N, CA, C and O atoms as a DFTB+ gen file, in Angstrom:
464 C
 N C O
     1  1      32.605     -35.589     -84.726
     2  2      31.822     -36.302     -84.061
     3  2      30.953     -35.762     -83.180
     4  3      29.964     -36.459     -82.954
     5  1      31.029     -34.694     -82.596
     6  2      30.509     -33.734     -81.794
     7  2      29.130     -33.524     -82.469
     8  3      28.031     -33.785     -81.981
     9  1      29.456     -32.904     -83.919
    10  2      28.273     -32.603     -84.729
    11  2      27.271     -33.506     -84.803
    12  3      26.091     -33.233     -84.587
    13  1      27.789     -34.825     -85.169
    14  2      26.766     -36.095     -85.445
    15  2      25.804     -36.146     -83.949
    16  3      24.582     -36.282     -83.998
    17  1      26.416     -36.040     -82.895
    18  2      25.726     -36.262     -81.707
    19  2      24.374     -35.121     -81.578
    20  3      23.226     -35.365     -81.207
    21  1      24.885     -34.003     -81.961
    22  2      23.788     -33.078     -82.018
    23  2      22.727     -33.470     -83.148
    24  3      21.519     -33.400     -82.921
    25  1      23.175     -33.833     -84.218
    26  2      22.313     -34.012     -85.473
    27  2      21.294     -35.214     -84.784
    28  3      20.071     -35.069     -84.785
    29  1      21.860     -36.227     -84.290
    30  2      21.092     -37.266     -83.714
    31  2      19.991     -36.877     -82.734
    32  3      18.829     -37.280     -82.693
    33  1      20.570     -36.075     -82.020
    34  2      19.634     -35.478     -80.625
    35  2      18.483     -34.613     -81.342
    36  3      17.352     -34.501     -80.869
    37  1      18.882     -34.053     -82.470
    38  2      17.783     -33.193     -83.157
    39  2      16.803     -33.976     -83.728
    40  3      15.635     -33.587     -83.767
    41  1      17.141     -34.998     -84.157
    42  2      16.212     -36.123     -84.891
    43  2      15.256     -36.635     -83.807
    44  3      14.039     -36.654     -83.990
    45  1      15.894     -37.088     -82.564
    46  2      15.227     -37.801     -81.727
    47  2      14.173     -36.604     -81.244
    48  3      12.976     -36.888     -81.263
    49  1      14.512     -35.495     -80.883
    50  2      13.810     -34.454     -80.549
    51  2      12.394     -34.353     -81.463
    52  3      11.250     -34.267     -81.016
    53  1      12.795     -34.386     -82.819
    54  2      11.703     -34.253     -83.623
    55  2      10.709     -35.365     -83.545
    56  3       9.504     -35.128     -83.451
    57  1      11.235     -36.669     -83.587
    58  2      10.369     -37.662     -83.404
    59  2       9.586     -37.783     -81.932
    60  3       8.561     -38.443     -81.761
    61  1      10.247     -37.047     -80.955
    62  2       9.493     -37.079     -79.728
    63  2       8.227     -36.165     -80.008
    64  3       7.111     -36.592     -79.715
    65  1       8.397     -34.867     -80.591
    66  2       7.339     -33.901     -80.840
    67  2       6.306     -34.613     -81.670
    68  3       5.149     -34.583     -81.252
    69  1       6.542     -35.184     -82.673
    70  2       5.556     -35.863     -83.207
    71  2       4.725     -37.037     -82.379
    72  3       3.501     -37.173     -82.360
    73  1       5.580     -37.736     -81.792
    74  2       4.747     -38.716     -80.967
    75  2       3.980     -38.254     -79.723
    76  3       3.048     -38.927     -79.282
    77  1       4.442     -36.909     -79.060
    78  2       3.696     -36.282     -78.177
    79  2       2.359     -35.464     -78.659
    80  3       1.410     -35.156     -77.937
    81  1       2.519     -35.185     -80.074
    82  2       1.530     -34.408     -80.580
    83  2       0.264     -35.726     -80.778
    84  3      -0.931     -35.541     -80.548
    85  1       0.831     -36.963     -81.222
    86  2      -0.080     -37.956     -81.550
    87  2      -0.915     -38.457     -80.223
    88  3      -2.092     -38.815     -80.263
    89  1      -0.177     -38.422     -79.158
    90  2      -0.620     -38.649     -77.743
    91  2      -1.565     -37.571     -77.370
    92  3      -2.569     -37.933     -76.756
    93  1      -1.423     -36.307     -77.632
    94  2      -2.034     -35.288     -77.286
    95  2      -3.542     -35.310     -78.079
    96  3      -4.560     -34.798     -77.611
    97  1      -3.470     -35.890     -79.150
    98  2      -4.842     -36.128     -79.987
    99  2      -5.473     -37.305     -79.807
   100  3      -6.434     -37.675     -80.482
   101  1      -4.900     -38.004     -78.789
   102  2      -5.482     -39.267     -78.359
   103  2      -5.363     -40.615     -79.344
   104  3      -6.072     -41.619     -79.282
   105  1      -4.339     -40.369     -80.204
   106  2      -3.950     -41.556     -81.228
   107  2      -3.096     -42.386     -80.766
   108  3      -2.827     -43.353     -81.478
   109  1      -2.462     -42.255     -79.516
   110  2      -1.288     -43.142     -79.389
   111  2      -1.539     -43.529     -77.757
   112  3      -0.602     -43.733     -76.985
   113  1      -2.707     -43.582     -77.439
   114  2      -2.898     -43.892     -75.645
   115  2      -2.517     -45.347     -75.418
   116  3      -2.284     -45.752     -74.279
   117  1      -2.452     -46.117     -76.455
   118  2      -2.117     -47.440     -76.021
   119  2      -0.699     -47.997     -76.066
   120  3      -0.397     -49.164     -75.817
   121  1       0.069     -47.093     -76.389
   122  2       1.265     -47.363     -76.929
   123  2       2.284     -47.086     -75.614
   124  3       1.804     -46.706     -74.546
   125  1       3.651     -47.294     -75.773
   126  2       4.526     -46.759     -74.970
   127  2       4.475     -45.392     -74.785
   128  3       4.367     -44.564     -75.690
   129  1       4.566     -45.128     -73.417
   130  2       4.775     -43.588     -73.098
   131  2       6.266     -42.926     -73.214
   132  3       6.431     -41.728     -72.984
   133  1       7.255     -43.727     -73.558
   134  2       8.427     -43.173     -73.737
   135  2       8.684     -43.248     -75.298
   136  3       8.889     -44.304     -75.897
   137  1       8.650     -42.117     -75.824
   138  2       8.688     -41.978     -77.321
   139  2      10.113     -42.440     -77.921
   140  3      10.183     -42.447     -79.150
   141  1      11.118     -42.780     -77.281
   142  2      12.450     -43.209     -77.755
   143  2      12.114     -44.849     -77.842
   144  3      12.893     -45.617     -78.407
   145  1      11.208     -45.177     -77.390
   146  2      11.186     -46.957     -77.455
   147  2      10.141     -47.101     -78.629
   148  3       9.822     -48.255     -78.918
   149  1       9.636     -46.182     -79.257
   150  2       8.585     -46.276     -80.097
   151  2       9.264     -46.571     -81.554
   152  3      10.130     -45.827     -82.014
   153  1       8.780     -47.743     -82.241
   154  2       9.211     -48.277     -83.340
   155  2       9.054     -47.107     -84.470
   156  3       8.017     -46.444     -84.496
   157  1       9.971     -46.901     -85.280
   158  2       9.878     -45.711     -86.402
   159  2       8.713     -45.989     -87.471
   160  3       8.000     -45.108     -87.952
   161  1       8.641     -47.334     -87.758
   162  2       7.122     -47.484     -88.592
   163  2       6.072     -47.537     -88.026
   164  3       5.056     -47.636     -88.714
   165  1       5.978     -47.488     -86.597
   166  2       4.757     -47.290     -85.887
   167  2       4.484     -45.830     -85.935
   168  3       3.338     -45.409     -86.086
   169  1       5.522     -45.044     -85.809
   170  2       5.526     -43.482     -85.880
   171  2       5.122     -42.941     -87.108
   172  3       4.388     -41.958     -87.205
   173  1       5.616     -43.604     -88.097
   174  2       5.210     -43.069     -89.473
   175  2       3.667     -43.433     -89.776
   176  3       2.878     -42.567     -90.153
   177  1       3.410     -44.372     -89.641
   178  2       2.138     -44.919     -89.740
   179  2       1.027     -44.367     -89.080
   180  3      -0.107     -44.409     -89.557
   181  1       1.337     -43.795     -87.883
   182  2       0.225     -43.074     -86.953
   183  2       0.381     -41.478     -87.496
   184  3      -0.626     -40.772     -87.536
   185  1       1.407     -41.065     -87.821
   186  2       1.579     -40.001     -88.271
   187  2       0.745     -39.703     -89.738
   188  3      -0.029     -38.771     -89.953
   189  1       1.053     -40.529     -90.448
   190  2       0.232     -40.353     -91.802
   191  2      -1.062     -40.561     -91.554
   192  3      -1.839     -39.968     -92.303
   193  1      -1.510     -41.228     -90.724
   194  2      -3.050     -41.601     -90.560
   195  2      -3.662     -40.408     -89.948
   196  3      -4.746     -39.987     -90.350
   197  1      -2.946     -39.797     -88.900
   198  2      -3.693     -38.691     -88.149
   199  2      -3.218     -37.352     -87.999
   200  3      -3.913     -36.506     -87.437
   201  1      -1.892     -37.054     -88.537
   202  2      -1.471     -35.693     -88.521
   203  2      -1.793     -35.027     -89.844
   204  3      -1.938     -35.642     -90.901
   205  1      -1.904     -33.576     -89.674
   206  2      -2.258     -32.732     -90.803
   207  2      -1.027     -32.777     -91.767
   208  3       0.070     -33.262     -91.490
   209  1      -1.386     -32.198     -92.927
   210  2      -0.107     -32.349     -94.076
   211  2       0.878     -31.596     -93.598
   212  3       2.021     -32.048     -93.661
   213  1       0.640     -30.273     -93.011
   214  2       1.683     -29.419     -92.458
   215  2       2.702     -30.131     -91.550
   216  3       3.889     -29.815     -91.625
   217  1       2.304     -31.031     -90.740
   218  2       2.949     -31.840     -89.710
   219  2       3.752     -32.932     -90.463
   220  3       4.876     -33.340     -90.169
   221  1       3.022     -33.296     -91.412
   222  2       3.812     -34.681     -92.114
   223  2       4.871     -34.296     -92.588
   224  3       5.720     -35.187     -92.608
   225  1       5.283     -33.067     -93.096
   226  2       6.512     -32.543     -93.688
   227  2       7.644     -32.743     -92.807
   228  3       8.755     -32.983     -93.280
   229  1       7.432     -32.656     -91.496
   230  2       8.276     -33.055     -90.412
   231  2       9.037     -34.378     -90.603
   232  3      10.231     -34.517     -90.339
   233  1       8.134     -35.447     -91.144
   234  2       8.490     -36.737     -91.166
   235  2       9.869     -36.750     -92.258
   236  3      10.871     -37.450     -92.109
   237  1       9.628     -35.832     -93.318
   238  2      10.734     -35.977     -94.440
   239  2      11.860     -35.302     -93.791
   240  3      12.942     -35.293     -94.379
   241  1      11.726     -34.685     -92.548
   242  2      12.914     -33.924     -91.927
   243  2      13.655     -35.121     -91.389
   244  3      14.886     -35.104     -91.391
   245  1      13.012     -36.122     -90.944
   246  2      13.663     -37.218     -90.131
   247  2      14.176     -38.353     -90.815
   248  3      15.220     -38.927     -90.506
   249  1      13.252     -38.733     -91.959
   250  2      13.430     -39.913     -92.625
   251  2      13.391     -39.448     -94.174
   252  3      12.772     -38.484     -94.623
   253  1      14.341     -40.523     -95.004
   254  2      14.184     -40.273     -96.372
   255  2      12.791     -40.346     -96.972
   256  3      11.991     -41.073     -96.383
   257  1      12.316     -39.594     -98.235
   258  2      11.077     -39.899     -98.584
   259  2      10.650     -41.351     -99.151
   260  3       9.486     -41.742     -99.231
   261  1      11.764     -42.059     -99.517
   262  2      11.732     -43.510    -100.024
   263  2      11.496     -44.311     -98.911
   264  3      10.812     -45.329     -99.009
   265  1      12.063     -43.901     -97.720
   266  2      11.598     -45.013     -96.596
   267  2      10.216     -44.588     -96.086
   268  3       9.526     -45.536     -95.711
   269  1       9.655     -43.362     -95.988
   270  2       8.287     -43.011     -95.822
   271  2       7.313     -43.897     -96.676
   272  3       6.346     -44.573     -96.324
   273  1       7.841     -43.693     -97.841
   274  2       6.628     -44.375     -99.016
   275  2       6.600     -45.973     -98.960
   276  3       5.678     -46.735     -99.252
   277  1       7.942     -46.259     -98.478
   278  2       7.895     -47.960     -98.248
   279  2       6.915     -48.394     -97.013
   280  3       6.026     -49.245     -97.040
   281  1       7.299     -47.629     -96.002
   282  2       6.321     -47.748     -94.695
   283  2       4.759     -47.543     -95.212
   284  3       3.842     -48.357     -95.104
   285  1       4.725     -46.435     -95.707
   286  2       3.304     -46.236     -96.158
   287  2       2.503     -47.387     -96.947
   288  3       1.353     -47.735     -96.679
   289  1       3.273     -47.892     -97.916
   290  2       3.024     -48.724     -98.765
   291  2       2.778     -50.339     -97.974
   292  3       1.849     -51.081     -98.295
   293  1       3.660     -50.630     -97.055
   294  2       3.684     -51.837     -96.372
   295  2       2.364     -51.825     -95.380
   296  3       1.561     -52.755     -95.310
   297  1       2.287     -50.530     -94.586
   298  2       1.510     -50.519     -93.606
   299  2       0.148     -50.130     -93.899
   300  3      -0.800     -50.632     -93.296
   301  1       0.023     -49.303     -94.755
   302  2      -1.335     -48.513     -95.187
   303  2      -1.997     -49.069     -96.581
   304  3      -3.096     -49.625     -96.580
   305  1      -1.275     -48.880     -97.692
   306  2      -1.869     -49.062     -98.785
   307  2      -2.181     -50.718     -98.935
   308  3      -3.051     -51.125     -99.705
   309  1      -1.412     -51.563     -98.154
   310  2      -1.373     -52.874     -98.233
   311  2      -3.004     -53.344     -97.772
   312  3      -3.597     -54.338     -98.192
   313  1      -3.455     -52.464     -96.925
   314  2      -4.594     -52.732     -96.373
   315  2      -5.985     -52.376     -97.328
   316  3      -7.137     -52.548     -96.931
   317  1      -5.663     -51.923     -98.468
   318  2      -6.646     -51.781     -99.574
   319  2      -7.785     -50.876     -99.112
   320  3      -7.423     -49.808     -98.619
   321  1      -8.993     -51.092     -99.177
   322  2     -10.165     -50.265     -99.390
   323  2     -10.160     -49.784     -97.891
   324  3     -10.396     -48.578     -97.823
   325  1     -10.001     -50.255     -96.936
   326  2      -9.899     -49.646     -95.409
   327  2      -9.407     -48.333     -95.442
   328  3     -10.140     -47.524     -94.875
   329  1      -8.366     -47.878     -95.949
   330  2      -7.780     -46.654     -95.913
   331  2      -7.819     -45.934     -97.436
   332  3      -6.891     -45.197     -97.767
   333  1      -8.748     -46.146     -98.180
   334  2      -8.819     -45.600     -99.651
   335  2      -8.698     -44.091     -99.756
   336  3      -7.910     -43.574    -100.548
   337  1      -9.423     -43.445     -99.014
   338  2      -9.583     -41.920     -98.988
   339  2      -8.138     -41.394     -98.603
   340  3      -7.575     -40.628     -99.384
   341  1      -7.627     -41.711     -97.631
   342  2      -6.294     -41.427     -96.760
   343  2      -5.308     -41.684     -97.695
   344  3      -4.442     -40.846     -97.946
   345  1      -5.368     -42.982     -98.342
   346  2      -4.297     -43.323     -99.268
   347  2      -4.272     -42.487    -100.305
   348  3      -3.246     -41.854    -100.554
   349  1      -5.512     -42.351    -101.131
   350  2      -5.499     -41.431    -102.165
   351  2      -4.751     -39.984    -101.886
   352  3      -3.733     -39.630    -102.482
   353  1      -5.345     -39.310    -101.008
   354  2      -4.730     -38.073    -100.615
   355  2      -3.381     -38.023    -100.243
   356  3      -2.709     -37.070    -100.637
   357  1      -2.765     -39.086     -99.396
   358  2      -1.391     -39.148     -99.146
   359  2      -0.654     -39.386    -100.581
   360  3       0.312     -38.671    -100.845
   361  1      -1.026     -40.236    -101.385
   362  2      -0.242     -40.481    -102.746
   363  2      -0.313     -39.141    -103.581
   364  3       0.663     -38.676    -104.170
   365  1      -1.381     -38.656    -103.574
   366  2      -1.515     -37.454    -104.585
   367  2      -0.621     -36.269    -103.942
   368  3       0.364     -35.813    -104.524
   369  1      -1.101     -35.790    -102.592
   370  2      -0.726     -34.748    -101.984
   371  2       0.656     -34.595    -101.370
   372  3       1.356     -33.586    -101.456
   373  1       0.989     -35.830    -100.683
   374  2       2.286     -36.001     -99.859
   375  2       3.395     -36.685    -100.686
   376  3       4.567     -36.312    -100.716
   377  1       2.930     -37.622    -101.281
   378  2       4.162     -38.183    -102.186
   379  2       4.045     -37.799    -103.572
   380  3       4.911     -38.233    -104.333
   381  1       3.132     -37.065    -104.039
   382  2       3.395     -36.623    -105.419
   383  2       3.066     -37.697    -106.387
   384  3       3.516     -37.689    -107.533
   385  1       2.376     -38.512    -105.983
   386  2       2.111     -39.655    -107.169
   387  2       1.230     -39.225    -108.160
   388  3       0.088     -38.950    -107.791
   389  1       1.552     -39.092    -109.493
   390  2       0.796     -38.624    -110.612
   391  2      -0.719     -39.270    -110.695
   392  3      -1.754     -38.612    -110.805
   393  1      -0.636     -40.432    -110.631
   394  2      -1.811     -41.285    -111.004
   395  2      -2.201     -42.178    -109.697
   396  3      -2.124     -43.403    -109.791
   397  1      -2.595     -41.605    -108.548
   398  2      -2.913     -42.090    -107.349
   399  2      -3.642     -43.434    -107.514
   400  3      -3.215     -44.438    -106.942
   401  1      -4.954     -43.469    -108.446
   402  2      -5.725     -44.610    -108.624
   403  2      -5.020     -45.810    -109.043
   404  3      -5.108     -46.872    -108.426
   405  1      -4.323     -45.645    -110.087
   406  2      -3.538     -46.482    -110.629
   407  2      -2.366     -47.138    -109.648
   408  3      -2.242     -48.350    -109.477
   409  1      -1.699     -46.328    -109.162
   410  2      -0.583     -46.582    -107.854
   411  2      -1.398     -47.652    -106.735
   412  3      -1.010     -48.781    -106.435
   413  1      -2.531     -47.010    -106.262
   414  2      -3.144     -47.783    -105.233
   415  2      -3.654     -49.085    -105.854
   416  3      -3.529     -50.140    -105.232
   417  1      -4.138     -49.048    -106.878
   418  2      -4.702     -50.439    -107.569
   419  2      -3.399     -51.511    -107.518
   420  3      -3.394     -52.623    -106.991
   421  1      -2.393     -50.894    -108.162
   422  2      -1.285     -51.907    -108.264
   423  2      -0.684     -52.417    -106.972
   424  3      -0.278     -53.576    -106.897
   425  1      -0.609     -51.442    -105.792
   426  2      -0.160     -51.940    -104.417
   427  2      -1.063     -52.309    -103.522
   428  3      -0.816     -53.156    -102.664
   429  1      -2.229     -51.692    -103.639
   430  2      -3.109     -52.137    -102.810
   431  2      -3.679     -53.651    -102.738
   432  3      -3.536     -54.399    -103.706
   433  1      -4.283     -54.044    -101.639
   434  2      -4.977     -55.198    -101.648
   435  2      -6.215     -55.064    -102.446
   436  3      -6.935     -54.066    -102.432
   437  1      -6.427     -56.200    -103.184
   438  2      -7.652     -55.972    -104.067
   439  2      -8.823     -55.883    -103.369
   440  3      -8.876     -56.638    -102.398
   441  1     -10.019     -55.018    -103.615
   442  2     -11.151     -54.931    -103.049
   443  2     -12.032     -56.468    -102.916
   444  3     -11.929     -57.404    -103.710
   445  1     -12.716     -56.433    -101.954
   446  2     -13.599     -57.816    -101.757
   447  2     -14.753     -57.418    -102.888
   448  3     -15.258     -56.305    -103.037
   449  1     -15.008     -58.519    -103.578
   450  2     -16.404     -58.334    -104.293
   451  2     -17.408     -57.965    -103.274
   452  3     -17.325     -58.318    -102.098
   453  1     -18.413     -57.204    -103.791
   454  2     -19.503     -56.918    -102.929
   455  2     -20.694     -57.951    -103.051
   456  3     -21.017     -58.374    -104.161
   457  1     -21.312     -58.335    -101.955
   458  2     -22.346     -59.462    -102.000
   459  2     -23.479     -58.870    -102.948
   460  3     -23.716     -57.664    -103.008
   461  1     -24.151     -59.835    -103.680
   462  2     -25.301     -59.423    -104.042
   463  2     -26.581     -59.462    -103.416
   464  3     -27.562     -58.984    -103.987
């Protein structure tokens, strides 16, 4: 049981570091000042949007990749064209998806037709 406590504390410490980094970058100024009250999905979303790839790997030390992918799909891919470039890079480089275009087309919101 003692070991579990240290494991949980280590995970919380990693979450706090990621959130503090987002705050320092000015990406979390309107959210809670106490990182322990930050929703996991919000932390994942903001990290995927604003942190460098080297820092993103810290997410996989905290959460299973399947959960990260689910949150990404729900919160970013679902927004369609708004995050096209970021989503393509995340699909190819972070999640290792072999055909990002096909994946994003399948799970993303359809693009609005351009006006003539």
